[in-house]
C-alpha positions as CSV (number, residue, x, y, z in Angstrom):
1,M,100.5,65.5,81.2
2,L,98.6,69.2,80.8
3,L,96.2,68.8,77.8
4,E,95.2,65.1,79.3
5,G,94.3,67.5,82.2
6,L,92.6,70.0,80.5
7,K,90.2,67.5,78.8
8,V,89.7,66.1,82.1
9,M,88.7,69.2,83.2
10,K,85.5,69.3,81.6
11,D,84.6,66.9,83.0
12,K,84.6,67.7,86.8
13,Q,81.3,69.1,88.7
14,L,82.0,72.9,89.9
15,L,81.3,73.7,93.1
16,H,80.7,77.3,94.3
17,I,81.7,78.2,97.9
18,D,81.7,80.6,100.5
19,C,85.2,79.9,102.0
20,T,83.9,81.6,105.5
21,N,82.4,79.2,106.0
22,L,84.1,76.1,107.1
23,S,81.4,73.2,106.1
24,D,81.8,74.8,102.5
25,M,85.6,74.2,102.7
26,L,84.5,71.0,103.9
27,Q,83.1,70.5,100.5
28,A,86.1,71.3,98.3
29,A,88.7,68.9,99.5
30,P,89.8,66.3,102.2
31,F,91.9,67.8,104.8
32,H,94.4,66.5,107.9
33,F,93.0,69.2,110.1
34,L,91.2,72.6,109.5
35,N,91.8,75.0,111.3
36,M,89.6,78.4,110.5
37,Y,90.3,81.9,112.5
38,P,88.6,85.4,111.9
39,T,91.1,87.7,111.9
40,G,88.7,90.7,113.6
41,V,89.1,92.7,110.6
42,A,86.4,93.6,108.3
43,G,86.5,91.1,105.1
44,A,89.8,89.2,106.1
45,S,90.2,85.7,107.5
46,I,92.6,82.9,107.7
47,C,92.8,79.2,107.7
48,H,95.6,76.6,108.7
49,A,95.0,73.4,106.2
50,A,96.9,70.3,105.9
51,Q,95.6,67.9,102.7
52,P,96.4,64.8,101.6
53,G,97.6,64.3,98.5
54,Y,94.9,64.1,96.2
55,E,93.3,64.7,92.7
56,S,90.4,66.4,93.3
57,P,87.2,65.4,91.5
58,L,85.7,69.3,91.8
59,E,86.6,72.4,90.1
60,V,86.0,75.2,92.9
61,V,84.9,78.7,92.8
62,S,85.4,80.8,95.6
63,H,82.9,83.9,96.6
64,Q,86.2,85.0,97.6
65,H,89.7,85.8,96.7
66,L,92.1,83.2,98.2
67,L,95.9,83.3,98.8
68,F,97.5,80.1,99.6
69,V,100.8,80.4,101.7
70,H,102.9,76.8,101.4
71,L,104.3,75.5,104.3
72,R,105.6,72.5,102.9
73,P,107.7,71.8,100.2
74,E,105.7,70.0,97.8
75,V,106.9,66.7,95.5
76,G,104.7,68.3,92.7
77,S,101.2,69.7,92.1
78,E,99.1,70.8,89.0
79,R,97.1,73.6,89.2
80,R,94.0,74.8,87.2
81,I,92.8,78.6,87.7
82,G,90.6,80.0,84.9
83,D,91.6,78.5,82.0
84,R,95.3,77.7,82.5
85,L,96.7,74.4,84.0
86,E,100.2,74.5,85.1
87,K,102.2,72.2,86.6
88,E,104.1,73.5,90.0
89,N,106.8,72.4,91.9
90,V,106.2,74.1,95.1
91,Q,108.6,75.4,98.0
92,I,108.3,76.8,101.4
93,G,107.5,80.5,101.3
94,D,105.4,80.4,97.8
95,V,102.0,81.7,97.4
96,A,99.3,80.9,94.8
97,I,96.5,83.3,94.4
98,V,93.4,82.6,93.4
99,P,91.1,85.1,92.4
100,A,87.2,85.3,93.5
101,Q,84.4,83.8,90.8
102,A,87.5,82.1,89.2
103,T,87.5,78.3,88.7
104,H,90.0,76.3,90.4
105,W,91.4,72.8,90.8
106,Q,94.3,71.4,92.1
107,G,96.2,67.5,92.4
108,I,98.9,66.9,94.8
109,E,101.2,64.7,94.6
110,Q,103.3,64.5,98.4
111,D,101.5,62.7,101.0
112,I,101.0,66.2,103.1
113,A,100.6,69.8,101.7
114,E,100.3,72.4,104.6
115,A,99.1,75.9,103.9
116,V,97.9,79.2,105.5
117,I,94.6,80.7,103.3
118,L,94.8,83.9,103.3
119,I,90.8,84.6,102.6
120,L,89.6,88.1,101.4
121,E,86.4,89.4,100.2
122,P,86.7,91.2,97.1
123,E,85.6,94.9,98.1
124,F,88.3,94.5,101.0
125,L,91.0,95.6,98.6
126,A,89.9,98.8,97.2
127,H,88.0,99.4,101.3
128,S,92.0,100.0,102.3
129,A,92.6,103.0,100.1
130,S,88.9,104.2,99.1
131,E,90.3,107.2,98.4
132,S,92.6,105.5,95.0
133,V,91.0,102.9,94.2
134,Y,87.5,101.8,92.9
135,L,85.9,98.4,93.2
136,D,85.0,97.8,90.2
137,R,88.6,98.8,88.8
138,V,90.5,96.3,90.8
139,E,91.0,92.8,88.9
140,L,93.6,90.4,91.0
141,L,95.7,88.2,88.7
142,P,95.5,84.7,88.8
143,T,99.1,84.0,90.0
144,F,100.7,80.3,90.4
145,A,102.9,79.7,93.2
146,Q,105.9,81.6,93.1
147,P,107.9,83.4,96.2
148,D,106.6,86.3,98.1
149,P,108.6,87.3,101.2
150,L,105.7,89.6,102.5
151,I,102.8,87.8,102.0
152,Y,104.2,84.8,103.8
153,G,105.7,86.7,106.3
154,I,102.8,88.1,107.3
155,G,100.4,84.8,106.8
156,L,103.0,83.3,108.9
157,T,102.8,85.9,111.8
158,L,99.0,85.8,111.4
159,K,98.4,82.4,111.9
160,N,101.2,81.8,114.2
161,L,99.2,85.0,116.6
162,L,95.5,83.9,116.1
163,E,97.0,80.4,117.3
164,R,98.1,81.7,120.5
165,G,95.2,83.9,121.3
166,T,97.3,86.8,120.9
167,C,96.6,89.0,117.9
168,D,96.0,92.6,118.3
169,T,92.8,93.8,115.9
170,V,94.8,97.2,115.6
171,Y,98.2,95.0,114.4
172,A,96.3,92.5,112.6
173,E,94.8,95.7,110.8
174,S,98.1,96.9,110.1
175,L,99.7,93.4,108.6
176,L,96.3,92.9,106.1
177,T,96.4,96.7,104.9
178,S,100.1,96.2,104.1
179,L,98.8,93.1,102.2
180,S,96.1,94.8,101.0
181,I,98.5,97.5,99.3
182,H,101.0,94.7,98.2
183,L,98.4,92.8,96.0
184,L,96.7,96.4,94.8
185,R,100.5,97.2,93.6
186,N,102.0,93.9,92.5
187,Y,98.9,91.6,91.6
188,C,96.4,93.4,90.0
189,A,95.3,94.0,85.9
190,F,95.7,98.0,86.6
191,E,98.1,99.4,89.5
192,P,95.9,101.9,91.6
193,N,97.5,105.6,91.2
194,L,97.5,106.1,95.2
195,R,97.9,109.9,96.3
196,K,100.9,110.5,98.0
197,Y,100.1,112.6,101.0
198,Q,103.1,114.7,102.7
199,G,103.3,116.6,106.1
200,G,101.3,114.3,108.0
201,L,97.6,114.8,109.7
202,S,96.4,118.1,111.0
203,K,96.7,119.4,114.4
204,R,93.2,119.0,114.4
205,Q,93.1,115.5,112.9
206,L,96.0,114.3,115.1
207,K,94.0,115.2,118.5
208,Q,91.5,114.3,117.0
209,A,93.0,111.1,116.9
210,I,94.8,110.5,119.6
211,D,91.6,111.8,122.4
212,Y,89.6,109.3,120.3
213,I,91.8,106.6,121.2
214,E,92.3,107.8,124.7
215,A,88.6,107.4,125.0
216,N,88.4,103.8,123.8
217,L,91.4,101.7,125.1
218,D,89.2,99.4,127.0
219,R,87.2,98.7,124.1
220,K,87.6,96.8,120.9
221,L,89.3,99.9,119.4
222,T,90.5,99.4,115.8
223,L,92.0,101.8,113.0
224,E,89.4,101.7,110.7
225,A,87.2,103.4,113.3
226,I,89.7,105.9,113.7
227,A,90.0,106.4,110.4
228,K,86.6,106.8,110.1
229,Q,86.4,109.4,112.6
230,L,89.0,111.5,110.5
231,N,87.3,111.0,107.2
232,I,90.2,109.4,105.5
233,S,91.0,105.9,104.2
234,L,92.7,103.3,106.3
235,Y,96.2,103.4,104.1
236,Y,96.3,106.8,104.2
237,F,95.4,107.3,107.7
238,C,98.1,105.1,108.7
239,K,100.6,106.6,106.5
240,L,99.8,110.3,107.6
241,F,100.0,109.2,111.4
242,V,103.6,107.8,110.9
243,Q,104.7,111.3,109.4
244,S,103.4,112.8,112.4
245,M,104.2,111.0,115.6
246,G,107.3,108.9,114.1
247,I,105.3,105.2,115.2
248,P,102.5,103.5,112.9
249,P,99.3,103.7,115.1
250,Y,99.1,100.4,115.7
251,K,102.2,100.5,118.4
252,Y,101.4,104.0,120.0
253,V,97.7,102.0,120.6
254,L,99.9,99.3,122.6
255,K,102.4,101.7,124.1
256,Q,99.2,103.6,125.3
257,R,97.5,100.4,127.0
258,V,100.7,99.4,128.2
259,E,101.1,103.0,130.1
260,R,97.1,102.5,131.7
261,A,98.0,99.5,132.8
262,K,100.9,100.8,134.5
263,R,98.7,103.6,136.0
264,L,96.0,101.1,137.2
265,L,99.0,98.3,138.5
266,K,100.1,101.1,141.2
267,E,97.1,102.5,142.0
268,E,94.9,99.8,142.2
269,K,94.8,96.1,143.6
270,R,92.6,94.6,141.4
271,A,93.3,90.9,139.5
272,I,96.0,91.5,136.5
273,A,93.9,89.8,134.3
274,D,91.1,92.6,135.0
275,I,93.4,95.3,134.6
276,A,94.5,93.7,131.0
277,L,90.9,93.6,129.4
278,E,90.1,97.1,130.7
279,C,93.1,98.5,129.1
280,G,91.7,96.6,126.0
281,F,94.3,93.8,125.6
282,A,92.5,90.0,124.9
283,N,93.8,88.8,128.0
284,Q,96.7,88.8,130.9
285,T,99.3,86.6,128.5
286,H,98.9,89.0,125.9
287,L,99.2,92.1,128.5
288,N,102.3,90.1,129.8
289,K,103.7,90.0,126.3
290,H,103.5,94.0,125.4
291,F,104.1,94.8,128.5
292,H,107.7,93.3,129.0
293,K,108.4,94.5,125.2
294,L,108.1,98.2,126.6
295,T,109.2,98.1,130.0
296,G,111.4,95.1,130.3
297,T,109.9,93.7,132.8
298,T,106.3,91.6,134.2
299,P,103.4,93.9,134.9
300,K,103.6,91.6,138.5
301,S,107.1,92.4,139.0
302,Y,106.0,96.3,138.1
303,R,103.3,96.4,140.7
304,M,105.6,94.8,143.4
305,K,108.7,98.0,142.9
């Protein structure tokens, strides 16, 4: 079966696609549905897709790294990445990794296959820990479907938050930075020698970071922008901030946004939806979620006390 499949591959048409482009994706395979979501983080996007059972007439080459996070068990499929062809018995939570510029082909036996596809620009991996990793040393390895609870959890969390429109950029950055470091450590030909820092941020750096956060709560604040202010990578900023403050920076940002909302709710009679936007939340629902999580009550109830 596999040898026959390899012979057939030679006759397949090769299709180069940009997987951040919806029309390119629709050329690559038939879909029952294909929902694409920007994450708000440069170099990373996701799509939620379902496909019928089919055998692709095409071999696809993507400009981006693709992480297929499977959401349904499949009776079986055949997948080819580069020169390797394997038969897979995919289970929920399995992850397949197709590096950028690698040829990819798949034949699916089940009626419907469903997945979250994490789409990462090649430079995204090295950028997360730029002090220790150089782009020309990052070689992501092709990986056939296998369990990876961390990637599955990140993919599912991002999908759910983006579908609801309540994904905070700073939280997405935190998740995607963890994903990037996990890939560098476990799925690259050369594991990076990530530097180890102890003692947290210096007093000057911590003050600079906190001042920047306070000054930009009402804007599209990103952890990347804060890290640039300190001239360190996003990965090391997150690590050192936790050492200094005891909580991740995204939690600190959310806490400060809720604190500002509390002050505005007491001082002003403006609509709660307007206050949500002024504090940097995506919408009132986003504010309600984090306000209740941190205070145990809703903004409306808090205002009425």
